[in-house]
C-alpha positions as CSV (number, residue, x, y, z in Angstrom):
1,X,-3.5,-10.2,-3.3
2,X,-3.5,-7.7,-0.7
3,X,0.5,-5.9,0.6
4,X,0.7,-8.6,3.4
5,X,0.6,-11.5,1.5
6,X,2.7,-9.9,-1.4
7,X,5.8,-8.7,1.3
8,X,5.1,-11.5,3.8
9,X,4.1,-9.4,6.8
10,X,1.3,-9.9,9.4
11,X,-0.1,-7.8,11.5
12,X,3.1,-7.1,14.0
13,X,4.4,-4.4,14.6
14,X,7.1,-2.1,12.6
15,X,9.1,0.5,12.3
16,X,8.2,2.8,9.3
17,X,11.8,4.8,8.5
18,X,12.5,7.5,5.7
19,X,16.1,7.9,4.5
20,X,18.9,7.7,2.0
21,X,16.5,7.5,-0.6
22,X,14.3,4.6,0.7
23,X,11.5,3.5,2.9
24,X,11.9,0.7,4.7
25,X,10.3,-1.5,7.3
26,X,12.2,-2.5,10.2
27,X,10.8,-5.6,13.0
28,X,11.5,-4.7,16.6
29,X,14.7,-6.9,16.1
30,X,16.2,-4.8,14.0
31,X,15.4,-6.7,10.6
32,X,15.0,-5.1,7.7
33,X,11.6,-6.5,6.2
34,X,10.6,-4.7,3.1
35,X,11.9,-1.8,1.2
36,X,11.0,0.5,-1.5
37,X,13.2,3.1,-3.4
38,X,11.3,6.8,-3.5
39,X,12.7,7.1,-7.3
40,X,9.7,3.9,-7.6
41,X,6.9,5.6,-5.5
42,X,4.2,7.4,-7.8
43,X,2.8,9.6,-5.1
44,X,2.7,9.5,-1.0
45,X,0.9,11.2,1.4
46,X,-0.8,10.8,4.6
47,X,-4.5,11.3,6.2
48,X,-5.0,11.0,10.2
49,X,-3.2,8.4,11.5
50,X,-2.5,6.3,8.4
51,X,0.8,7.0,6.0
52,X,0.1,5.5,2.3
53,X,1.9,5.4,-1.3
54,X,1.7,4.2,-4.5
55,X,4.5,2.2,-5.8
56,X,5.6,1.6,-9.3
57,X,5.7,-1.8,-11.1
58,X,9.9,-1.4,-10.9
59,X,9.6,-1.0,-6.9
60,X,11.0,-4.2,-5.7
61,X,7.7,-5.6,-4.2
62,X,6.1,-4.7,-7.3
63,X,3.1,-2.0,-8.4
64,X,0.5,-1.3,-5.3
65,X,-1.1,1.4,-3.1
66,X,0.3,0.7,0.8
67,X,-1.0,1.7,3.6
68,X,0.2,1.9,7.3
69,X,-1.4,2.7,10.3
70,X,1.1,4.7,12.2
71,X,1.1,5.9,16.2
72,X,3.0,9.0,15.5
């Protein structure tokens, strides 16, 4: 199952926010779409315009690799 299906997202634009021990996806309307506790991440990083992290099995959305294309 791919990440969009797992967390119920499509190809819409979202804000990726890192704060208070979490990585959060927020819609343009200000609604929290998904959230991961940093303590549940196995690793994270970036390459060119992509930010990625690997979530562990204790993560709210289960384990898996999540990659986000960014503009900044």
